[in-house]
Structures are given as C-alpha cells and as structure tokens.
C-alpha positions as CSV (number, residue, x, y, z in Angstrom):
1,M,-35.4,-22.0,19.0
2,S,-32.3,-24.9,19.4
3,A,-33.4,-28.7,19.4
4,Q,-30.7,-29.0,20.8
5,A,-32.5,-26.7,23.6
6,L,-32.9,-29.0,27.0
7,S,-29.6,-31.4,26.0
8,K,-28.1,-30.9,28.6
9,L,-31.5,-32.5,30.7
10,N,-30.7,-36.4,31.6
11,I,-34.3,-37.7,32.8
12,L,-35.8,-41.0,34.4
13,D,-39.0,-41.7,33.6
14,F,-41.3,-43.9,35.3
15,S,-44.7,-42.9,33.9
16,T,-46.7,-44.8,32.1
17,L,-50.0,-44.4,30.1
18,L,-50.4,-40.5,28.8
19,P,-49.3,-37.1,31.2
20,G,-45.9,-38.6,32.1
21,P,-44.7,-40.2,28.5
22,Y,-46.7,-37.1,27.1
23,A,-44.3,-34.7,29.5
24,S,-41.0,-36.3,28.7
25,L,-42.0,-36.6,24.8
26,M,-42.1,-33.0,24.9
27,M,-38.6,-32.3,27.2
28,A,-36.7,-35.3,24.5
29,D,-38.0,-33.7,21.2
30,M,-36.1,-30.5,22.8
31,G,-32.9,-32.1,23.1
32,A,-33.3,-33.6,26.5
33,N,-32.2,-37.1,27.0
34,V,-35.1,-39.5,28.1
35,L,-34.3,-43.1,29.8
36,R,-37.6,-44.8,30.4
37,I,-38.1,-47.8,32.8
38,E,-40.4,-49.5,32.2
39,S,-41.9,-53.1,34.1
40,P,-40.8,-56.8,32.3
41,T,-44.0,-57.9,33.5
42,R,-46.4,-55.6,33.6
43,P,-46.6,-53.5,30.2
44,D,-48.0,-50.4,29.3
45,L,-51.4,-50.5,28.6
46,V,-50.8,-48.0,25.8
47,R,-49.0,-50.6,24.3
48,A,-52.1,-52.8,23.5
49,L,-53.9,-49.5,22.7
50,P,-55.1,-50.2,18.8
51,P,-54.3,-49.4,15.8
52,Q,-50.7,-50.4,15.3
53,D,-48.3,-48.7,12.8
54,A,-46.3,-49.8,10.3
55,S,-43.7,-50.8,13.0
56,G,-45.8,-53.2,14.4
57,Q,-46.0,-51.2,18.1
58,S,-49.9,-49.0,18.7
59,A,-49.6,-46.4,17.3
60,A,-49.5,-43.9,20.0
61,H,-47.0,-45.9,22.6
62,S,-44.7,-45.2,18.8
63,Y,-45.9,-41.8,19.3
64,L,-45.3,-41.1,23.0
65,N,-42.3,-43.0,23.1
66,R,-39.8,-41.2,21.0
67,N,-36.8,-40.5,20.9
68,K,-36.4,-42.2,24.5
69,Q,-34.4,-44.9,25.2
70,A,-36.4,-47.8,27.3
71,I,-34.7,-49.9,29.7
72,A,-36.8,-52.9,31.6
73,L,-36.4,-53.3,35.1
74,D,-38.2,-55.6,37.7
75,L,-38.2,-52.8,41.0
76,K,-39.3,-55.0,43.5
77,Q,-36.4,-56.8,43.2
78,P,-33.3,-54.9,45.1
79,A,-31.2,-55.6,42.2
80,A,-33.4,-53.2,40.0
81,V,-32.8,-50.7,42.5
82,D,-29.2,-50.5,42.8
83,I,-29.6,-50.0,38.8
84,V,-31.4,-46.7,39.7
85,N,-29.4,-45.7,42.1
86,K,-26.0,-46.1,39.3
87,L,-27.9,-44.5,36.8
88,L,-29.0,-41.0,39.0
89,G,-24.7,-40.4,38.7
90,K,-26.0,-39.4,35.1
91,Y,-29.7,-38.6,35.6
92,D,-30.2,-36.4,37.8
93,I,-34.6,-35.9,37.0
94,V,-36.8,-38.4,37.5
95,L,-40.5,-38.2,36.7
96,E,-43.1,-40.3,38.0
97,Q,-47.1,-41.5,38.6
98,F,-47.3,-43.5,40.9
99,R,-49.7,-43.1,43.6
100,P,-48.5,-41.2,46.7
101,G,-45.9,-44.1,48.5
102,V,-45.7,-46.6,46.1
103,M,-42.2,-45.2,45.1
104,D,-41.1,-44.4,48.6
105,R,-41.8,-48.4,49.2
106,L,-39.8,-49.7,46.3
107,G,-37.2,-47.0,48.3
108,L,-37.5,-45.2,45.5
109,G,-38.9,-42.2,47.0
110,Y,-37.5,-38.3,46.6
111,E,-36.2,-38.6,49.9
112,Q,-34.0,-42.0,48.7
113,L,-33.2,-40.6,45.6
114,K,-31.8,-37.2,47.4
115,A,-29.5,-38.5,49.9
116,I,-27.6,-40.3,46.6
117,N,-28.0,-36.9,44.7
118,P,-29.4,-33.7,46.2
119,R,-29.3,-32.2,42.8
120,V,-32.2,-35.0,41.6
121,I,-35.7,-33.3,40.6
122,Y,-38.1,-35.2,41.2
123,C,-41.9,-35.0,39.5
124,S,-44.3,-36.4,40.3
125,I,-47.6,-36.7,38.5
126,T,-51.0,-38.2,40.4
127,G,-54.8,-37.6,40.0
128,Y,-55.1,-35.4,43.0
129,G,-51.5,-35.0,44.3
130,Q,-49.4,-36.1,47.0
131,T,-51.2,-35.0,50.2
132,G,-55.3,-34.3,51.0
133,P,-57.9,-36.9,51.4
134,L,-58.2,-38.1,48.0
135,K,-54.3,-38.4,47.5
136,D,-54.7,-42.4,47.4
137,R,-58.0,-42.7,45.3
138,A,-57.7,-43.8,41.7
139,G,-59.1,-41.7,38.7
140,H,-59.6,-40.3,35.1
141,D,-59.2,-37.4,33.0
142,I,-63.0,-37.7,33.4
143,N,-62.8,-36.9,36.9
144,Y,-60.3,-34.7,37.2
145,L,-63.1,-32.4,35.2
146,A,-66.0,-33.1,36.6
147,L,-64.2,-32.4,40.6
148,S,-62.8,-29.4,38.7
149,G,-66.0,-27.5,38.3
150,V,-64.8,-27.8,34.8
151,A,-67.1,-30.7,33.0
152,D,-70.6,-28.9,35.2
153,Y,-70.6,-25.6,32.8
154,S,-68.9,-26.9,29.5
155,R,-72.7,-28.5,28.3
156,R,-75.4,-27.7,26.7
157,Q,-78.1,-26.5,29.2
158,G,-80.4,-29.3,30.4
159,E,-77.7,-32.0,29.0
160,R,-75.6,-34.6,30.3
161,P,-72.0,-33.0,30.2
162,V,-69.5,-34.9,27.7
163,P,-66.1,-36.8,27.7
164,Q,-64.0,-34.6,25.9
165,G,-62.5,-35.6,22.8
166,V,-58.8,-35.0,24.0
167,Q,-57.3,-35.9,27.5
168,I,-57.8,-31.7,29.3
169,A,-56.9,-32.2,32.8
170,D,-54.5,-35.3,31.5
171,I,-52.5,-32.8,29.3
172,A,-52.5,-29.2,29.8
173,G,-53.4,-30.1,33.7
174,G,-50.4,-33.0,33.9
175,S,-47.6,-32.8,31.5
176,H,-47.8,-29.4,30.7
177,H,-47.6,-28.5,34.2
178,A,-44.7,-30.7,34.5
179,V,-43.2,-29.8,32.3
180,M,-43.1,-26.0,34.4
181,G,-42.5,-27.4,37.0
182,I,-39.5,-29.6,36.5
183,L,-38.0,-26.8,33.6
184,A,-38.7,-24.1,36.9
185,A,-37.0,-26.6,38.9
186,V,-33.6,-26.9,36.9
187,I,-33.5,-23.4,36.6
188,E,-33.4,-23.0,40.5
189,R,-31.4,-25.2,40.9
190,E,-28.5,-23.5,38.6
191,H,-29.0,-20.4,41.3
192,T,-29.4,-23.5,44.6
193,G,-27.7,-26.8,43.5
194,V,-29.8,-28.7,45.2
195,G,-33.0,-29.9,43.6
196,Q,-37.2,-30.3,44.7
197,H,-40.3,-32.3,44.7
198,V,-42.2,-30.1,41.9
199,D,-46.0,-32.3,43.2
200,I,-48.5,-32.3,39.8
201,S,-51.8,-32.8,40.7
202,M,-54.4,-33.1,37.9
203,T,-57.3,-31.8,39.5
204,D,-55.6,-28.9,41.3
205,C,-54.2,-28.4,37.5
206,A,-57.7,-28.5,36.4
207,F,-59.0,-26.7,38.5
208,S,-56.9,-23.3,37.5
209,L,-57.8,-24.0,34.3
210,N,-61.0,-22.3,35.3
211,A,-58.7,-19.8,34.6
212,M,-62.1,-17.0,32.7
213,F,-64.6,-17.5,34.9
214,A,-62.8,-18.4,38.6
215,S,-63.1,-14.6,39.3
216,G,-66.5,-14.6,38.7
217,Y,-67.6,-16.8,42.3
218,L,-64.9,-16.5,43.5
219,G,-64.4,-12.0,43.6
220,G,-68.8,-11.6,42.7
221,E,-69.8,-14.6,44.2
222,V,-71.2,-15.7,39.8
223,E,-71.7,-19.3,39.7
224,P,-70.1,-20.1,36.0
225,Q,-73.5,-22.4,34.4
226,A,-74.0,-24.4,31.2
227,E,-74.8,-22.0,28.4
228,S,-74.5,-19.0,30.9
229,T,-71.2,-16.7,29.7
230,M,-69.7,-15.5,26.2
231,L,-67.3,-18.6,25.7
232,N,-69.9,-21.8,26.7
233,G,-73.0,-20.8,24.6
234,G,-74.3,-18.8,26.7
235,S,-73.6,-15.6,23.7
236,F,-73.4,-16.5,20.2
237,Y,-70.5,-18.1,20.5
238,D,-70.8,-21.1,19.6
239,Y,-71.2,-24.1,16.3
240,Y,-74.5,-24.0,13.7
241,E,-75.2,-26.2,12.0
242,T,-74.5,-26.3,7.7
243,K,-77.3,-28.1,5.5
244,D,-75.9,-30.6,4.7
245,G,-75.1,-31.9,8.6
246,R,-71.9,-30.8,9.0
247,Y,-70.9,-27.2,11.4
248,M,-69.5,-24.0,10.9
249,S,-68.1,-22.5,14.4
250,V,-68.3,-18.4,14.7
251,G,-66.6,-16.4,17.3
252,S,-67.3,-13.3,15.9
253,L,-66.7,-11.1,19.0
254,E,-65.8,-7.9,17.6
255,P,-68.1,-5.3,16.7
256,P,-65.9,-5.4,13.6
257,F,-65.9,-9.2,13.0
258,L,-69.4,-9.6,14.2
259,M,-70.7,-6.2,11.5
260,Q,-69.5,-8.5,8.4
261,L,-70.6,-11.9,9.9
262,C,-74.4,-10.3,9.7
263,Q,-73.8,-8.8,6.4
264,T,-72.9,-12.0,5.0
265,L,-75.8,-14.0,6.3
266,N,-77.6,-11.2,5.6
267,I,-79.2,-10.6,9.1
268,Q,-78.3,-6.7,10.0
269,Q,-81.4,-5.8,10.8
270,Y,-80.9,-8.3,14.7
271,I,-77.1,-7.1,15.2
272,G,-78.8,-4.8,18.1
273,K,-80.0,-7.8,19.9
274,A,-76.2,-10.2,19.2
275,G,-75.2,-7.7,22.5
276,S,-77.5,-8.2,24.5
277,Q,-77.9,-9.7,28.3
278,K,-81.4,-10.7,27.9
279,P,-82.0,-14.0,27.0
280,Q,-83.9,-13.6,24.8
281,D,-82.5,-11.5,22.5
282,I,-79.4,-13.9,22.1
283,A,-81.5,-16.6,21.7
284,Q,-83.8,-14.8,18.8
285,F,-80.4,-13.7,17.4
286,K,-79.2,-17.6,17.9
287,A,-81.6,-19.1,16.0
288,V,-81.8,-16.4,13.4
289,M,-77.7,-17.6,12.1
290,T,-79.0,-21.0,12.3
291,E,-81.9,-20.5,10.1
292,A,-78.8,-18.1,8.1
293,F,-76.5,-21.2,8.4
294,L,-79.7,-24.1,7.6
295,Q,-79.7,-21.9,3.8
296,Q,-76.3,-23.7,2.2
297,D,-73.7,-26.4,2.6
298,F,-71.0,-26.9,4.3
299,T,-68.7,-26.5,1.0
300,Y,-70.6,-23.3,0.4
301,W,-70.0,-21.4,4.0
302,C,-65.9,-22.9,4.1
303,K,-65.6,-20.9,0.1
304,V,-67.7,-17.7,1.6
305,F,-65.8,-17.2,4.8
306,A,-62.4,-18.7,3.4
307,E,-61.8,-15.3,2.0
308,L,-63.6,-13.0,4.8
309,D,-61.5,-12.8,8.4
310,C,-64.3,-12.6,11.3
311,C,-63.5,-15.1,13.3
312,V,-65.5,-18.2,11.3
313,E,-64.1,-21.2,10.4
314,P,-65.3,-24.3,9.9
315,V,-65.3,-27.7,12.3
316,L,-63.3,-30.3,10.8
317,T,-62.1,-33.7,10.8
318,F,-59.0,-34.4,12.4
319,S,-58.4,-36.6,9.1
320,E,-59.3,-32.7,7.0
321,A,-57.2,-30.7,9.4
322,C,-53.8,-33.0,8.4
323,H,-53.8,-32.0,4.8
324,T,-55.0,-28.3,4.9
325,Q,-52.5,-25.5,3.8
326,Q,-51.8,-24.5,7.7
327,A,-50.9,-27.7,8.5
328,H,-48.7,-28.1,5.8
329,S,-47.0,-24.6,5.7
330,R,-46.4,-25.1,9.9
331,Q,-45.8,-28.9,10.1
332,W,-48.3,-30.3,12.0
333,T,-46.9,-33.3,11.2
334,K,-43.3,-35.8,10.6
335,T,-42.4,-38.5,9.2
336,A,-39.9,-40.3,11.4
337,Q,-36.4,-41.2,10.1
338,G,-35.8,-44.5,9.1
339,S,-38.8,-45.5,9.5
340,G,-41.3,-43.7,6.8
341,I,-44.0,-43.4,10.2
342,E,-46.1,-39.9,10.2
343,Q,-46.1,-38.2,14.0
344,L,-47.9,-35.1,16.2
345,S,-44.7,-33.0,15.3
346,N,-43.9,-30.7,18.2
347,P,-45.6,-27.9,17.9
348,I,-42.7,-25.5,19.6
349,M,-39.6,-27.2,18.2
350,K,-40.6,-27.6,14.2
351,D,-36.7,-28.6,13.8
352,H,-36.5,-31.4,15.5
353,E,-36.3,-34.8,14.3
354,I,-37.6,-37.9,15.1
355,H,-34.6,-40.4,15.5
356,K,-36.9,-42.7,16.8
357,T,-40.5,-44.6,17.6
358,G,-41.2,-46.1,21.0
359,G,-39.6,-49.5,20.7
360,K,-40.9,-52.9,22.4
361,I,-39.8,-53.4,26.0
362,G,-36.7,-53.1,27.2
363,S,-35.2,-52.5,24.2
364,D,-31.7,-50.3,25.6
365,S,-31.5,-52.9,28.0
366,V,-28.3,-53.8,27.0
367,Q,-26.9,-50.4,25.9
368,V,-28.0,-49.2,29.0
369,L,-26.5,-50.9,31.4
370,Q,-23.2,-51.6,29.3
371,T,-22.4,-47.5,30.5
372,L,-23.1,-48.3,33.7
373,G,-20.1,-50.3,33.2
374,F,-22.3,-53.9,33.6
375,S,-20.1,-56.8,32.2
376,E,-21.8,-59.1,29.3
377,L,-22.3,-61.8,31.9
378,E,-23.3,-59.6,34.6
379,I,-26.2,-58.5,32.2
380,E,-27.1,-62.0,31.2
381,Q,-26.9,-63.0,35.0
382,L,-29.5,-60.2,35.8
383,K,-31.8,-61.3,32.6
384,Q,-31.5,-64.3,34.0
385,H,-33.0,-63.7,37.2
386,K,-36.0,-61.0,35.2
387,V,-34.2,-58.2,36.8
388,V,-34.1,-56.9,33.6
389,G,-36.5,-57.5,31.0
C-alpha cells in the first residue's frame, strides 16, 4: 500500500487526549492532510504527560500528533469560527471529541457545517454516543470497559478487575472505529456526493468487542464469567510463572500443539485432562503445568520454545519487545526525519515516513492563515485579539 493512499483526504481535527488524535495519526501516516485545531488557552492534557523527548515536547504528544499541521484558535470568538468556515473550502472531513452539543453551541455542529459544505464528513467520538441516557456523562476507558461487560469476565475468579496496560476502549473502540467510519463515509460520498455524521460511541464499540462470547449469551443465555471460557483462564490457555518470577504465555489449544507442549514439559500422562470439560480436571492440568514451568528459569524456557512451533511465547517487557528480531524485521519503530526521535511506526504503512513530530501550540498558525489569503497585518490583528495563538 502506498504511503500516500489517503493523500486526497483533508481533515480538520478538533480532538484531544488519545482517541481522536490516534485516529487522525493513522490517517496522517497514510498520507491524509490533517490540520489540528487546538485551543491557545487550554492545552491538550497530553502535552503535560511525561516524559519529554529530544524535542522538548511530551513524547506522547510528539507521537500522537506527528505528520500533522497545527493551528491555535479560540473557538469562542466569532472570528475563529469564520476561519474554520473558510477552511471548509479545502478540509471536508471533521473529527471532534467534545461532549454532544458543544460544537453546536460554538457554531460548528454538523448541521451548521453541512450548510456550508454538503460534502462534509463529520465524525464525533464520545464516550456514550450522541443519543441515549448517558450521552452527557463524563467517562474514561476504564468506565467504557466496565459498562460494556468486558471488564467483568476479563479477570481472575474471586479477584477484582485490573486496569489494562493499553486503552482498549479508547483505541480499539474509539480510534479504529472512527477511521473505519470515516473511510466508509468517504466511499459512500464518492457515489452520492454528500457527506454524513459518523457517531462513534466508545462504549458501543467496546461492547462490540465481546465478539467471541456475546453470541453465547444472546443465543444461549450462557453468561461469560471470570475464568469460565476457553480464552480467559477457564482452560490451560494462560500465563505460567518461571523459576525466576517471569512468565510464559501458553496458547497450545490445537491437538498437535498440545501434544508437543506436553512432551516438552514431560507431562504426557495428563494430556487427557487438558480437553476435559470438568473443572477439576482442568484445574489439575493447570497445576501440573504450573509446577513444570517453575522447574526452570525464563531464559531456559525461551530457548526451548524458540525451537518449537506450539504457541508458547515469553511475556516480554516493552523494552525487550522493541529489540526482538521480529520488531526489527517488521519495523515496529521508525525514526523521525531531522529530529532523530524514535516512535512507533504505522503497522499498516511500512513505508511511511515521519516528516515532523507534534510541535508547540499553533506551530503552523501563520502558514495556514496565509494559505487562506490573510495578510500579515490581518494575522497580526488576529493575534492581538487572541483569536489565533
């Protein structure tokens, strides 16, 4: 796929924090022209997130806002709204992440922008959607996973749910579904000539991630519970501690993989219990496996299973993951041009380049205004009136 696959898309990004910026990052890496609109007085909280990178910016902010332009506008001022309206002559995709009604009050809601440009595709990412009893409620990733039913059975039996290391509802829910929704709307616009409002609820999308076990409840009233399914600890598919306190992941569900696993651990006599539906048999097999893995340290098991193909892999730290042969071969990271800052690469576009990392507030304000035809005097007046930052 070409790194300019989305070069004809022009996106105004009003979002902050993670879901929206990650979505526009994916599209920017694929060639989309993204202009980020930020408040000059209320900085994105990600800007304050440590640590800083070599550019002096928050490393997270530099990453999430790379390959984008940025303009700072005080959207509470009519002159700033006028600038946005002018930008609609080129930018016909809008991404926003405010609570429902906020953009309408600013004069920048879907119906208001649609009246200016009927082709506008307007994507709203919220916690609970544009409608429904929770639409005005605040929330975060942990809340969306809780309300969608995901958190309850993603834990050990008798123990409390744990905060996830990655933001599942924000990214897999909000960001990825936003990109899918926008691209689907772009394809439809090619046929109809008109845009539409894409309503992304991170809770709706998190609920849809129950794909594997939702059907069991909806079709057969079987409630997924903690450590009750094949994939959440209800079978030997699990993590096992090594002698030195590290962990190995075991996913050897298919018979050939299971046979090789048992032979390697020298527990062939217990293989019949691995596929049993009886809880006591499963518990016994897991106990035998637990004891087997505890006999050797992490390095030993890494070497042993590296030579086998039976779905057993080490639980790596993030730094270890960065330096594996797989990471280097598949280009999991990429270095930004000029700054030399290393960042996560786009997993779809292996040949994309990082032309610039996220910069200071309003770093491209003057350049953007000049492209709209504003004179130096007009730009200076906008700055003096704090319309532009």
